[in-house]
C-alpha positions, 0 to 999 in steps of 0.5 A: 180964252176957253180952256175947254174949247176944242170940238170937231163936228162932222157936218157931211158925209159923202155918198160917193166916197169916204170924203167928209166935211166938218168944223174944228173949233179951237180957242183961236178960231174955227177951222173948216175941214177938210183943210190944208195947213201951210208949214212954218217950221221955224215959226214962219211960213218961209217968205210970207208974213201972217197978214199975207197968210190970213189974206190967202185964207189960211185958217191954221198953220204948223210949227215944229217942236224940234226946230223951235226947241233949238231956236228960239228955245223955250226960254224965249218963247216963254218970255213972249208968251208963246209963238203966237204973240211972238210972230203975230199970228192970231189963228190956230196953230198945230205943232209937230212933236219932233218925232219926224226928226227922229226919221229925217235927222237919223244920222244925228240922233240916238233912239232908245225906249226912253227918248231920243238923243239929238245932236243939233244940226245947227251947232252939234250940241246934244239935246235929250227929247222924251215924250214928256219933254216934247209935251212941255216944249209944245206947251211953251209954244202954245199951239192949239193942237199938239202932237204925241212924240212918235218914231217915224219908220223909214221906207223900206223897213223890215217888218221887225223894224217897223214893229219895234217903232210902232210899239215904241210909238204906242208906249210914247203916246201913253206917256204923252197923254199921261203928261198932257191930260185932256185939254191941259192949257187949252191944247188938244193932243192928237195921237199918231198911227204908225206901222209903215207899209204893213197893214196888220201893224197899222190896224193894230196901231189904230186900235191901241192908239185910239183906246188911249184916248185923244182929240184927234188921230193922225196917220204918220209914216206915209209919204216917206219914199214909198211908191204912191200906189202903195201909199194909196193901198195902205190908206185904203186899208186903214180908213175903214178902222179910223174913228169916225168922231175924231179929226183925221190928219195925214202928216206931211202929205200935200200936193194938189193931187194928194189932197184929192186922194186923201179927201176921197179916203176920208182924211180931214187935215193935211200939211206939207212943205211942198208948195212953199219949197217948190215956189222958192225954186220958181215952180208954181201951181196952175189949173193946167199943171205945174210950170216953172217960171224960169222957162224962157217961153214966159219971158214976154208973157203978160199973163198971170200965173193963173187967171182963176187965182185971186192972190196979189201975185196973179192980180198984179204981176205977169209971168214975164215979170216974175221970171225976171225976178227969179232970173235977177234973184230978187226976193220978191220973186220967191215971195210972190210964188210962195203966195200964190202956191199957198193961196192955190192950195187953200182955194183948192181945198175950199172948192173940195170942201164945197164939192163934198157939201154939194155931193159932187166931189167925184166929178170935181176930182175927175174934172181937176185931175183931167186938166191938172195932170194931162197938161203939167209942164 
């Protein structure tokens, strides 16, 4: 594998909005952007095997440093030569740094300028995670794209609290870059912009993080409980200052409507647990909005989840059968709903990309949302 093989090529910029189409080349293959990345927190996209992800069209998936640090641990990862070999995934992978767990597991950790002391959510054991340790773990995982260790600020937050987290994130980003020099082990390192809902802090974070020098730039700390209009306002204020030559990644954002919101504003990469999480609770995407397969109206339905979808679930099973599987608590129901939702998101992003290339993104956005939002069940 080529240890310098990471490039981002901007193929097309929309004349209608900030949307853009590009290509990311990595040592394990090409990623067409904009892209939706299914989340495999603990080394698996829940209920789906790698072959199903490939069939769904996923070109890249995610893993999580914190969870993989605890299980299986770097000793096991090193034994197998990284997570790709261990799980049988031959395409690109991105790993979060563990920084989000600083936010989501705040009752189990203690943050200092040096790093974070975690109490494991599994057994209560103590772990010390620093920027350098996060880099080391991600090198053991072997992902093509790794993220700097950052502090994600909760919402709402006082301006002084947000500034402290932003300053710490910039300092940690410098330590990550010093430890993980450009393309070390063939792994690209992305910086993360913080600053909560304070636009001046966001703009300062962009400038200070970008000047450190990264292979991509991510936006963290959005979709953490703030109202959707506020998220859009912050994105609108930021995107004109985001470096154009780098891939832009909006972390943890990924409903169908969010993809369109982000792409319109110039985002290239998205991830979210939402599609597979709601699938395990019998909720699936359709062109006419989300539906619950538990709804009694589907008991005698012989129609597929979505007639326009080419996934195995839609080609093979009816809503009536899938409802039966969920009512009977059969695992196949969870698997088929998850497969459909991942396929739906990947296909939607492919259509968005083509609409950008064809110069008709805004018309596509309006038509999709008119259908999807007006008929949501």
